[in-house]
Every structure is written in C-alpha cells, then in structure tokens.
DSSP file (Angstrom, degrees, kcal/mol; ACC not computed):
  #  RESIDUE AA STRUCTURE BP1 BP2  ACC     N-H-->O    O-->H-N    N-H-->O    O-->H-N    TCO  KAPPA ALPHA  PHI   PSI    X-CA   Y-CA   Z-CA
    1    1 A M    >         0   0    0      0, 0.0     3,-1.0     0, 0.0     4,-0.4   0.000 360.0 360.0 360.0 -40.9   -3.1  -19.4    2.7
    2    2 A M  G >   +     0   0    0      1,-0.2     3,-1.9     2,-0.2     6,-0.2   0.878 360.0  64.1 -64.5 -35.8   -4.5  -16.9    5.2
    3    3 A E  G 3  S+     0   0    0      1,-0.3    -1,-0.2     6,-0.0     5,-0.1   0.731  94.3  59.2 -60.5 -25.3   -1.0  -15.6    5.9
    4    4 A T  G <  S+     0   0    0     -3,-1.0     2,-0.5     3,-0.0    -1,-0.3   0.632  82.3 100.1 -80.0 -14.8   -0.6  -14.4    2.3
    5    5 A L    X   -     0   0    0     -3,-1.9     3,-1.8    -4,-0.4    27,-0.1  -0.626  68.4-147.6 -77.1 120.6   -3.7  -12.1    2.8
    6    6 A T  T 3  S+     0   0    0     -2,-0.5    99,-2.1     1,-0.3   100,-0.4   0.754  95.9  53.3 -61.8 -27.0   -2.4   -8.5    3.5
    7    7 A V  T 3  S+     0   0    0     97,-0.3    25,-2.7    98,-0.1     2,-0.5   0.394  82.3 111.5 -89.4   3.3   -5.4   -7.7    5.7
    8    8 A Y  B <   +a   32   0A   0     -3,-1.8    97,-0.2    -6,-0.2    25,-0.2  -0.663  39.3 177.3 -81.8 122.2   -4.8  -10.7    7.9
    9    9 A H        -     0   0    0     23,-3.2    24,-0.2    -2,-0.5    -1,-0.1   0.442  30.1-138.8-107.2  -1.8   -3.6   -9.8   11.3
   10   10 A G        -     0   0    0     22,-0.4    24,-2.6     1,-0.1     2,-1.8  -0.413  61.7 -14.9  82.6-155.4   -3.4  -13.1   13.0
   11   11 A P  S    S+     0   0    0      0, 0.0    -1,-0.1     0, 0.0    22,-0.1  -0.410  81.4 136.1 -86.6  64.7   -4.6  -13.9   16.6
   12   12 A I     >  -     0   0    0     -2,-1.8     4,-0.5     1,-0.1    -2,-0.1   0.610  57.2-128.4 -88.1 -11.8   -4.8  -10.3   17.8
   13   13 A G  H  >  -     0   0    0     -3,-0.3     4,-2.0    21,-0.3     5,-0.2   0.099  27.6 -75.1  82.6 159.6   -8.1  -10.6   19.6
   14   14 A K  H  > S+     0   0    0      1,-0.2     4,-2.5     2,-0.2     5,-0.2   0.903 126.0  48.8 -59.7 -49.5  -11.3   -8.6   19.4
   15   15 A E  H  > S+     0   0    0      1,-0.2     4,-2.5     2,-0.2    -1,-0.2   0.895 112.1  47.7 -64.5 -42.7  -10.1   -5.5   21.4
   16   16 A E  H  X S+     0   0    0     -4,-0.5     4,-2.5     2,-0.2    -1,-0.2   0.909 110.8  52.2 -66.6 -40.1   -6.9   -5.1   19.5
   17   17 A G  H  X S+     0   0    0     -4,-2.0     4,-2.3     1,-0.2    -2,-0.2   0.935 110.7  48.4 -60.1 -45.6   -8.8   -5.5   16.1
   18   18 A E  H  X S+     0   0    0     -4,-2.5     4,-2.5     1,-0.2    -2,-0.2   0.916 110.0  52.4 -58.1 -44.4  -11.2   -2.8   17.2
   19   19 A R  H  X S+     0   0    0     -4,-2.5     4,-2.1     1,-0.2    -1,-0.2   0.906 108.8  49.4 -61.1 -42.0   -8.3   -0.6   18.2
   20   20 A R  H  X S+     0   0    0     -4,-2.5     4,-1.6     1,-0.2    -1,-0.2   0.899 112.5  46.9 -65.7 -40.2   -6.6   -1.0   14.9
   21   21 A L  H  X S+     0   0    0     -4,-2.3     4,-2.7    -5,-0.2     5,-0.3   0.906 111.0  51.1 -68.0 -38.2   -9.7   -0.1   13.0
   22   22 A A  H  < S+     0   0    0     -4,-2.5    -2,-0.2     2,-0.2    -1,-0.2   0.869 105.4  58.0 -65.5 -35.3  -10.4    3.0   15.3
   23   23 A Q  H  < S+     0   0    0     -4,-2.1    -1,-0.2    -5,-0.2    -2,-0.2   0.934 110.8  41.8 -58.4 -46.3   -6.8    4.1   14.6
   24   24 A D  H  < S-     0   0    0     -4,-1.6    -2,-0.2    -5,-0.1    -1,-0.2   0.965  88.3-174.0 -64.5 -53.7   -7.7    4.1   10.9
   25   25 A G     <  +     0   0    0     -4,-2.7     2,-0.4     1,-0.2    -3,-0.1   0.410  31.6 128.8  80.4   2.8  -11.1    5.7   11.6
   26   26 A R    >   -     0   0    0     -5,-0.3     3,-2.1    75,-0.1     2,-0.3  -0.719  66.0-110.8 -93.1 136.3  -12.6    5.6    8.0
   27   27 A N  T 3  S+     0   0    0     -2,-0.4    21,-0.2     1,-0.3     3,-0.1  -0.505 106.6  26.6 -62.0 126.2  -15.9    4.1    7.4
   28   28 A G  T 3  S+     0   0    0     19,-3.4    72,-2.2     1,-0.4    73,-1.8   0.387  82.9 139.6  99.1  -2.1  -15.4    0.9    5.5
   29   29 A C  E <   +b  101   0A   0     -3,-2.1    18,-2.4    18,-0.3    -1,-0.4  -0.525  31.2 177.8 -71.5 147.3  -11.9    0.2    6.8
   30   30 A Y  E     +bC 102  46A   0     71,-1.9    73,-2.9    16,-0.2     2,-0.3  -0.959  22.7 179.8-150.5 163.1  -11.5   -3.6    7.5
   31   31 A L  E     - C   0  45A   0     14,-2.1    14,-2.8    -2,-0.3     2,-0.4  -0.949  23.2-127.6-152.8 169.8   -9.2   -6.3    8.6
   32   32 A V  E     +aC   8  44A   0    -25,-2.7   -23,-3.2    -2,-0.3   -22,-0.4  -0.984  31.1 167.2-123.9 138.1   -9.3  -10.1    9.2
   33   33 A R  E     - C   0  43A   0     10,-2.2    10,-3.0    -2,-0.4     2,-0.1  -0.900  41.8 -83.8-140.6 165.0   -8.2  -11.7   12.4
   34   34 A N  E     - C   0  42A   0    -24,-2.6   -21,-0.3    -2,-0.3     8,-0.2  -0.458  51.3-104.4 -69.0 146.8   -8.5  -15.2   14.1
   35   35 A S        -     0   0    0      6,-2.7     6,-0.1     3,-0.4     5,-0.1  -0.506  20.5-143.9 -69.3 142.9  -11.7  -15.9   15.9
   36   36 A D  S    S+     0   0    0     -2,-0.2    -1,-0.1     1,-0.1    -2,-0.0   0.776  94.7  31.5 -74.6 -29.1  -11.3  -15.7   19.7
   37   37 A S  S    S+     0   0    0      1,-0.2    -1,-0.1     2,-0.0    -2,-0.0   0.678 113.3  53.3-109.1 -19.2  -13.7  -18.5   20.4
   38   38 A L  S >  S-     0   0    0      3,-0.1     3,-1.5     0, 0.0    -3,-0.4  -0.951  73.9-134.9-126.4 119.8  -13.6  -21.0   17.5
   39   39 A P  T 3  S+     0   0    0      0, 0.0     3,-0.1     0, 0.0    -3,-0.1  -0.416  91.8  20.6 -66.0 139.9  -10.3  -22.5   16.2
   40   40 A G  T 3  S+     0   0    0      1,-0.3    19,-0.5    -5,-0.1     2,-0.3   0.451 103.1 105.9  84.4   2.1   -9.9  -22.5   12.5
   41   41 A V    <   -     0   0    0     -3,-1.5    -6,-2.7    -6,-0.1    -1,-0.3  -0.877  53.6-155.8-117.7 147.3  -12.5  -19.7   12.0
   42   42 A Y  E     -CD  34  57A   0     15,-3.1    15,-2.6    -2,-0.3     2,-0.4  -0.715   8.8-132.3-117.9 167.9  -11.6  -16.1   11.1
   43   43 A C  E     -CD  33  56A   0    -10,-3.0   -10,-2.2    13,-0.2     2,-0.6  -0.992   4.4-153.5-124.4 129.0  -13.4  -12.7   11.7
   44   44 A L  E     -CD  32  55A   0     11,-3.2    11,-2.4    -2,-0.4     2,-0.4  -0.908  22.1-167.6 -93.0 116.5  -13.9  -10.1    9.0
   45   45 A C  E     +CD  31  54A   0    -14,-2.8   -14,-2.1    -2,-0.6     2,-0.4  -0.933   8.8 178.8-116.9 132.4  -14.1   -6.8   10.9
   46   46 A V  E     -CD  30  53A   0      7,-2.2     7,-3.1    -2,-0.4     2,-0.4  -0.985  23.6-130.7-134.7 138.8  -15.3   -3.6    9.3
   47   47 A L  E     + D   0  52A   0    -18,-2.4   -19,-3.4    -2,-0.4     2,-0.3  -0.770  30.1 168.2 -91.3 132.2  -15.8   -0.1   10.7
   48   48 A C  E >   - D   0  51A   0      3,-2.7     3,-1.4    -2,-0.4   -21,-0.1  -0.874  67.2 -26.9-147.3 111.5  -19.1    1.7   10.0
   49   49 A N  T 3  S-     0   0    0     -2,-0.3     3,-0.1     1,-0.3   -23,-0.0   0.868 126.7 -43.6  54.4  45.2  -20.3    4.9   11.7
   50   50 A G  T 3  S+     0   0    0      1,-0.2    93,-3.7    92,-0.1     2,-0.4   0.459 120.1 101.7  85.1  -1.1  -18.3    4.3   15.0
   51   51 A Y  E <   -DE  48 142A   0     -3,-1.4    -3,-2.7    91,-0.3     2,-0.7  -0.902  64.2-138.2-114.3 147.4  -19.1    0.6   15.2
   52   52 A V  E     -DE  47 141A   0     89,-2.9    89,-1.7    -2,-0.4     2,-0.4  -0.908  17.5-158.2 -98.9 120.2  -17.1   -2.5   14.4
   53   53 A Y  E     -DE  46 140A   0     -7,-3.1    -7,-2.2    -2,-0.7     2,-0.5  -0.814   7.9-159.1 -95.6 137.0  -19.1   -5.1   12.6
   54   54 A T  E     -DE  45 139A   0     85,-2.9    85,-1.3    -2,-0.4     2,-0.4  -0.966   9.9-176.4-124.7 130.9  -17.7   -8.6   12.9
   55   55 A Y  E     -D   44   0A   0    -11,-2.4   -11,-3.2    -2,-0.5     2,-0.2  -0.990  25.0-126.0-128.3 127.6  -18.5  -11.5   10.5
   56   56 A R  E     -D   43   0A   0     80,-1.2    12,-2.7    -2,-0.4     2,-0.4  -0.517  26.5-170.9 -72.5 134.6  -17.2  -15.1   10.9
   57   57 A I  E     +DF  42  67A   0    -15,-2.6   -15,-3.1    10,-0.2     2,-0.3  -0.970  12.2 162.8-124.3 145.6  -15.5  -16.4    7.8
   58   58 A Y  E     - F   0  66A   0      8,-2.1     8,-1.9    -2,-0.4     2,-0.5  -0.984  38.4-114.4-158.1 161.3  -14.4  -20.0    7.4
   59   59 A K  E     - F   0  65A   0    -19,-0.5     6,-0.2    -2,-0.3     2,-0.0  -0.887  36.3-142.3-101.3 129.8  -13.4  -22.7    5.0
   60   60 A D    >   -     0   0    0      4,-2.9     3,-2.0    -2,-0.5    -1,-0.0  -0.195  32.8 -86.3 -85.0-177.7  -15.9  -25.6    4.7
   61   61 A D  T 3  S+     0   0    0      1,-0.3    -1,-0.1     2,-0.1    -2,-0.0   0.712 127.6  49.6 -62.1 -21.0  -15.2  -29.3    4.2
   62   62 A V  T 3  S-     0   0    0      2,-0.1    -1,-0.3     0, 0.0    -3,-0.0   0.320 123.3-101.0-102.2   7.2  -14.9  -29.1    0.5
   63   63 A G  S <  S+     0   0    0     -3,-2.0     2,-0.4     1,-0.3    -2,-0.1   0.651  76.0 136.5  90.1  15.4  -12.4  -26.1    0.6
   64   64 A S        -     0   0    0     13,-0.0    -4,-2.9    16,-0.0     2,-0.3  -0.776  47.0-134.8 -99.7 144.1  -14.8  -23.3   -0.1
   65   65 A W  E     +FG  59  78A   0     13,-3.7    13,-2.4    -2,-0.4     2,-0.3  -0.739  31.1 163.1 -94.1 141.1  -14.7  -20.0    1.8
   66   66 A S  E     -F   58   0A   0     -8,-1.9    -8,-2.1    -2,-0.3     2,-0.3  -0.949  24.6-135.6-148.8 171.0  -17.9  -18.3    3.1
   67   67 A A  E     -F   57   0A   0      9,-0.4     2,-0.9    -2,-0.3   -10,-0.2  -0.952  19.7-123.1-130.5 148.0  -19.1  -15.7    5.5
   68   68 A E        +     0   0    0    -12,-2.7   -12,-0.3    -2,-0.3     2,-0.1  -0.831  49.9 165.6 -87.3 107.9  -21.9  -15.5    8.0
   69   69 A T        -     0   0    0     -2,-0.9    26,-0.2     1,-0.2    25,-0.1  -0.233  44.1 -39.8-110.2-165.7  -23.7  -12.4    6.9
   70   70 A T  S >  S-     0   0    0     24,-1.9     3,-1.9     1,-0.1    -1,-0.2  -0.365  73.4 -99.8 -61.1 132.4  -27.1  -10.8    7.6
   71   71 A P  T 3  S+     0   0    0      0, 0.0    -1,-0.1     0, 0.0     3,-0.1  -0.256 108.5  31.5 -53.7 141.0  -29.9  -13.4    7.8
   72   72 A G  T 3  S+     0   0    0      1,-0.3     2,-0.5    -3,-0.1    -2,-0.1   0.229  89.0 115.4  91.7 -11.4  -31.9  -13.7    4.5
   73   73 A V  S <  S-     0   0    0     -3,-1.9    -1,-0.3    21,-0.1    -4,-0.2  -0.795  78.2-106.0 -90.3 130.9  -28.9  -12.8    2.3
   74   74 A R        -     0   0    0     -2,-0.5     2,-0.3    -3,-0.1    -1,-0.1  -0.276  35.8-120.4 -54.3 129.9  -27.9  -15.7    0.0
   75   75 A K        -     0   0    0     -6,-0.1     2,-0.3    -9,-0.0    -1,-0.1  -0.585  27.8-152.5 -78.6 139.4  -24.7  -17.3    1.2
   76   76 A Q        -     0   0    0     -2,-0.3    -9,-0.4    -9,-0.2     2,-0.4  -0.838   2.1-150.5-113.1 149.7  -21.9  -17.2   -1.3
   77   77 A Y        -     0   0    0     -2,-0.3     2,-0.3   -11,-0.1   -11,-0.2  -0.962  10.9-168.0-123.2 141.3  -19.0  -19.6   -1.6
   78   78 A F  B     -G   65   0A   0    -13,-2.4   -13,-3.7    -2,-0.4     3,-0.1  -0.967  25.6-144.3-131.4 141.6  -15.5  -18.8   -2.9
   79   79 A R  S    S+     0   0    0     -2,-0.3     2,-0.4   -15,-0.2    -1,-0.1   0.802  93.1  34.2 -69.2 -30.2  -12.5  -20.9   -3.9
   80   80 A H  S >> S-     0   0    0      1,-0.1     4,-1.3   -15,-0.1     3,-0.8  -0.962  75.3-131.9-132.8 143.3  -10.1  -18.4   -2.6
   81   81 A I  H 3> S+     0   0    0     -2,-0.4     4,-2.0     1,-0.3     5,-0.2   0.832 108.3  61.3 -63.4 -30.5  -10.3  -16.0    0.4
   82   82 A K  H 3> S+     0   0    0      1,-0.2     4,-2.1     2,-0.2    -1,-0.3   0.819 100.8  54.4 -68.6 -29.2   -9.2  -13.1   -1.7
   83   83 A N  H <> S+     0   0    0     -3,-0.8     4,-2.2     2,-0.2    -1,-0.2   0.852 105.6  52.2 -69.6 -34.1  -12.3  -13.6   -3.9
   84   84 A L  H  X S+     0   0    0     -4,-1.3     4,-2.0     2,-0.2    -2,-0.2   0.918 110.5  47.4 -62.5 -44.9  -14.5  -13.4   -0.9
   85   85 A I  H  < S+     0   0    0     -4,-2.0     4,-0.4     1,-0.2    14,-0.2   0.922 110.7  51.6 -64.3 -42.5  -12.9  -10.1    0.1
   86   86 A K  H >< S+     0   0    0     -4,-2.1     3,-1.3     1,-0.2     4,-0.2   0.915 109.0  51.3 -57.0 -46.0  -13.3   -8.8   -3.4
   87   87 A A  H >< S+     0   0    0     -4,-2.2     3,-1.5     1,-0.3    -1,-0.2   0.890 106.9  53.8 -58.5 -41.4  -17.0   -9.7   -3.4
   88   88 A F  T 3< S+     0   0    0     -4,-2.0    11,-2.4     1,-0.3    -1,-0.3   0.456  90.6  74.4 -81.0  -0.1  -17.6   -7.9   -0.2
   89   89 A Q  T <  S+     0   0    0     -3,-1.3    -1,-0.3    -4,-0.4    -2,-0.2   0.530  87.9  79.4 -80.4  -7.3  -16.0   -4.7   -1.6
   90   90 A Q  S <  S-     0   0    0     -3,-1.5     3,-0.3    -4,-0.2     9,-0.2  -0.689  91.1-104.4 -97.3 151.7  -19.3   -4.4   -3.6
   91   91 A P  S    S+     0   0    0      0, 0.0    -1,-0.1     0, 0.0    -2,-0.1  -0.214  94.5  33.8 -70.8 166.9  -22.6   -3.0   -2.0
   92   92 A E  S    S+     0   0    0      3,-0.2     4,-0.1     1,-0.1    -4,-0.0   0.874  71.7 128.2  60.6  44.7  -25.6   -5.3   -1.0
   93   93 A Q  S    S-     0   0    0     -3,-0.3    -1,-0.1     2,-0.2     3,-0.1   0.279  85.9 -94.7-112.8  10.6  -23.6   -8.3    0.0
   94   94 A G  S    S+     0   0    0      1,-0.4   -24,-1.9   -25,-0.1     2,-0.3   0.645  91.9 107.0  89.4  16.7  -25.2   -8.7    3.5
   95   95 A I  S    S-     0   0    0    -26,-0.2    -1,-0.4     1,-0.1    -2,-0.2  -0.813  81.9-105.2-121.0 169.1  -22.6   -6.7    5.5
   96   96 A A  S    S-     0   0    0     -2,-0.3    -4,-0.1     1,-0.2    -1,-0.1   0.833  97.6  -4.4 -63.5 -35.9  -23.0   -3.3    7.1
   97   97 A I  S    S-     0   0    0     -9,-0.1    -1,-0.2    -6,-0.0    -7,-0.1  -0.983  85.1 -92.0-156.9 145.3  -20.8   -1.4    4.6
   98   98 A P        -     0   0    0      0, 0.0     2,-0.9     0, 0.0    -9,-0.3  -0.235  49.9-100.2 -60.6 154.3  -18.7   -2.5    1.6
   99   99 A L        +     0   0    0    -11,-2.4   -70,-0.2   -14,-0.2   -71,-0.1  -0.692  58.5 156.7 -78.2 113.0  -15.0   -3.2    2.4
  100  100 A L        +     0   0    0    -72,-2.2   -71,-0.2    -2,-0.9    -1,-0.2   0.791  54.4  36.1-109.4 -38.2  -13.3    0.0    1.2
  101  101 A Y  E    S-b   29   0A   0    -73,-1.8   -71,-1.9   -75,-0.1    -1,-0.2  -0.911  70.6-143.9-130.3 103.9  -10.0    0.5    3.0
  102  102 A P  E     -b   30   0A   0      0, 0.0     2,-0.9     0, 0.0   -71,-0.2  -0.420   4.0-152.3 -69.6 133.9   -7.8   -2.4    3.8
  103  103 A V        -     0   0    0    -73,-2.9   -71,-0.2    -2,-0.1     2,-0.2  -0.868  24.4-158.7-102.7  99.8   -5.9   -2.1    7.1
  104  104 A T     >  -     0   0    0     -2,-0.9     4,-2.4     1,-0.1   -97,-0.3  -0.492  23.5-131.6 -82.3 147.5   -2.9   -4.3    6.3
  105  105 A A  H  > S+     0   0    0    -99,-2.1     4,-2.0   -97,-0.2    -1,-0.1   0.883 109.8  47.6 -62.5 -40.1   -0.8   -5.8    8.9
  106  106 A Q  H  > S+     0   0    0   -100,-0.4     4,-2.2     2,-0.2    -1,-0.2   0.936 113.1  46.5 -66.1 -48.6    2.3   -4.5    7.2
  107  107 A R  H  > S+     0   0    0      1,-0.2     4,-2.9     2,-0.2     5,-0.3   0.894 111.2  53.4 -62.8 -41.9    1.0   -0.9    6.7
  108  108 A R  H  X S+     0   0    0     -4,-2.4     4,-2.7     1,-0.2    -1,-0.2   0.913 109.6  47.6 -61.5 -46.4   -0.2   -0.9   10.3
  109  109 A A  H  X S+     0   0    0     -4,-2.0     4,-0.7     1,-0.2    -1,-0.2   0.878 116.2  44.1 -63.3 -39.0    3.3   -1.9   11.6
  110  110 A Q  H  < S+     0   0    0     -4,-2.2    -2,-0.2     2,-0.2    -1,-0.2   0.888 117.7  44.1 -74.3 -36.6    5.0    0.7    9.4
  111  111 A T  H  < S+     0   0    0     -4,-2.9    -2,-0.2    -5,-0.2    -3,-0.2   0.890 126.7  27.9 -73.5 -41.6    2.6    3.5   10.1
  112  112 A H  H >< S-     0   0    0     -4,-2.7     3,-0.6     1,-0.3    -1,-0.2   0.245 102.8-127.3-112.6  13.2    2.3    3.0   13.9
  113  113 A G  T 3<  -     0   0    0     -4,-0.7    -1,-0.3     1,-0.2    -2,-0.1  -0.189  47.6 -56.8  73.9-170.0    5.7    1.4   14.8
  114  114 A S  T 3  S+     0   0    0     -4,-0.1     2,-1.0     2,-0.0    -1,-0.2   0.386  91.7 122.0 -96.3   6.0    6.1   -1.7   16.7
  115  115 A D    <   +     0   0    0     -3,-0.6    -3,-0.0     1,-0.2     0, 0.0  -0.593  27.2 167.6 -71.8 105.9    4.1   -0.7   19.8
  116  116 A L        +     0   0    0     -2,-1.0    -1,-0.2     2,-0.1     3,-0.1   0.239  31.3 124.8 -99.0   8.7    1.5   -3.3   20.0
  117  117 A S        -     0   0    0      1,-0.1     2,-0.1  -101,-0.0    -2,-0.0  -0.462  69.8-107.5 -72.1 140.4    0.3   -2.4   23.5
  118  118 A P        -     0   0    0      0, 0.0    -1,-0.1     0, 0.0     2,-0.1  -0.446  31.7-148.4 -70.6 140.4   -3.4   -1.6   23.6
  119  119 A K        -     0   0    0      1,-0.1     2,-0.8    -2,-0.1  -100,-0.1  -0.191  52.0 -51.2 -89.2-170.9   -4.3    2.1   24.0
  120  120 A N        +     0   0    0      1,-0.2    -1,-0.1    -2,-0.1     0, 0.0  -0.548  64.4 166.0 -67.9 108.9   -7.4    3.3   25.9
  121  121 A T        +     0   0    0     -2,-0.8    -1,-0.2    -3,-0.1    23,-0.1   0.001   9.9 158.5-117.1  24.6  -10.1    1.2   24.2
  122  122 A R        -     0   0    0      1,-0.1    22,-0.5    21,-0.1     2,-0.3  -0.284  32.7-141.6 -57.3 130.6  -12.9    1.8   26.7
  123  123 A K        -     0   0    0     20,-0.1    20,-0.1     1,-0.1     3,-0.1  -0.662  11.5-149.8 -95.0 151.9  -16.3    1.1   25.0
  124  124 A Q  S    S-     0   0    0     18,-0.4     2,-0.3     1,-0.4    -1,-0.1   0.607  76.0 -34.3 -92.0 -13.2  -19.4    3.3   25.6
  125  125 A G        -     0   0    0     17,-0.5    17,-1.2     2,-0.0     2,-0.4  -0.894  53.1-125.5 167.3 161.2  -21.6    0.3   24.9
  126  126 A Q  E     -H  141   0A   0     -2,-0.3     2,-0.3    15,-0.2    15,-0.2  -0.993  19.9-171.2-133.9 136.5  -22.1   -2.8   22.9
  127  127 A K  E     -H  140   0A   0     13,-1.2    13,-1.1    -2,-0.4    -2,-0.0  -0.909  14.9-176.0-125.7 153.5  -25.0   -3.8   20.8
  128  128 A H    >   -     0   0    0     -2,-0.3     3,-2.8    11,-0.2    10,-0.1   0.274  33.9-133.2-132.7   9.1  -25.9   -7.1   19.1
  129  129 A R  T 3   -     0   0    0      1,-0.3     3,-0.1    11,-0.1    -2,-0.0   0.738  68.1 -65.7  45.6  31.9  -29.0   -6.2   17.2
  130  130 A G  T 3  S+     0   0    0      1,-0.2    -1,-0.3     0, 0.0     2,-0.1   0.537  99.4 138.3  75.2   5.5  -30.7   -9.4   18.5
  131  131 A K    <   -     0   0    0     -3,-2.8     2,-1.0     7,-0.1    -1,-0.2  -0.507  65.0-105.7 -80.4 152.3  -28.2  -11.7   16.6
  132  132 A N    >>> -     0   0    0      1,-0.2     5,-1.1    -2,-0.1     4,-0.8  -0.717  31.5-168.8 -80.9 104.3  -26.8  -14.8   18.3
  133  133 A V  G >45S+     0   0    0     -2,-1.0     3,-0.6     1,-0.2    -1,-0.2   0.848  82.5  60.8 -65.6 -35.3  -23.3  -13.8   19.1
  134  134 A Q  G 345S+     0   0    0      1,-0.3    -1,-0.2    -3,-0.1    -2,-0.1   0.845 107.4  44.3 -60.0 -35.2  -22.3  -17.3   20.0
  135  135 A Q  G <45S-     0   0    0     -3,-0.6    -1,-0.3     3,-0.1    -2,-0.2   0.602 107.7-134.2 -86.3 -13.4  -23.1  -18.5   16.5
  136  136 A G  T <<5 +     0   0    0     -4,-0.8   -80,-1.2    -3,-0.6   -68,-0.2   0.804  53.7 146.4  72.4  32.7  -21.3  -15.4   15.1
  137  137 A L  S   <S-     0   0    0     -5,-1.1     2,-0.3     1,-0.3    -4,-0.1   0.947  76.7 -35.1 -67.3 -45.6  -23.9  -14.3   12.6
  138  138 A E        +     0   0    0     -6,-0.2     2,-0.3   -83,-0.1    -1,-0.3  -0.835  61.1 177.8-174.2 137.1  -23.0  -10.6   13.1
  139  139 A T  E     -E   54   0A   0    -85,-1.3   -85,-2.9    -2,-0.3     2,-0.4  -0.973   7.2-164.3-138.4 158.5  -22.0   -8.4   16.0
  140  140 A H  E     -EH  53 127A   0    -13,-1.1   -13,-1.2    -2,-0.3     2,-0.4  -0.995   2.7-162.2-146.1 141.0  -21.1   -4.8   16.3
  141  141 A T  E     -EH  52 126A   0    -89,-1.7   -89,-2.9    -2,-0.4     2,-0.3  -0.974  20.4-129.2-125.8 131.6  -19.4   -2.8   19.0
  142  142 A Q  E     -E   51   0A   0    -17,-1.2   -17,-0.5    -2,-0.4   -18,-0.4  -0.632  24.1-144.2 -80.8 135.7  -19.5    1.0   19.3
  143  143 A L              0   0    0    -93,-3.7   -20,-0.1    -2,-0.3   -21,-0.1  -0.754 360.0 360.0 -97.9 147.4  -16.0    2.5   19.7
  144  144 A S              0   0    0    -22,-0.5    -1,-0.1    -2,-0.3   -21,-0.1   0.455 360.0 360.0 -85.9 360.0  -15.4    5.6   21.9
C-alpha cells in the first residue's frame, strides 16, 4: 500500500530525506520515508523555514493510520494513508506547516537524474524542542 503513495521514497534514511527536501527548498514541501529506527513505521518529513520536521506515521493493530504530532493536538485516525496526507494539507493539524508541495520519488528521479549520492549535507545544528526523539513525537533539523 505504501508503495503506491507518490511521495513515498522508501528506506532512504534521514540525511537523504533532508537532502531531497533541501533540493526542493520550498516551505511546505514534504515526503514520506521509512523510519531509520523502528521497523514498520514511517516518517512524514516537511520543510519549514530551513528546518525539516519529522513526524512518525504508522498503521495500528486495527488497520488505521495515524501520526505522532504536537502534544495536545487530538490524534486522528484514517483508513488510508492518502487520507492522512490530505488531512495534513490543511492548517492547524498539529504539524509545523501544512503539506503543500509533494516531493515525489518519480519526479525527483526525473528532475535530478539517477545520481543518488549524498551531496554536502553538513548541518549547522540540530534542535529537538524538548520532545522525546526516541518516541518520535516531533523532531526538526536545520539545514545549511
């Protein structure tokens, strides 16, 4: 099911995901990738003001999709991953910025060729806003 999602980039890793969003460069550009640390869990990554915000998304035991968003925001459940993405395209959903510009795996390959080697992705710093990164509530990384 995830493979049919055009913004799904597979097991590309955090740094490559950040590089792909930085290449696009627009606030609100986003992609989905596999979690580096938890099998079967995915990461929704969105660029906002030079930072990549990462939210874990997963399918629960009854088959509903949900995302770990800002604490205090009511958790939503969706039958299909595409419905979760659509909901997060709206403001006030508990993420840094609405999902505005999909970075599709196909478009990225067509636009940037087949060179998947990482470019210079040196970070100037990393902030976690006091959130527990291990639990994946929300993280963000500043891009250089």
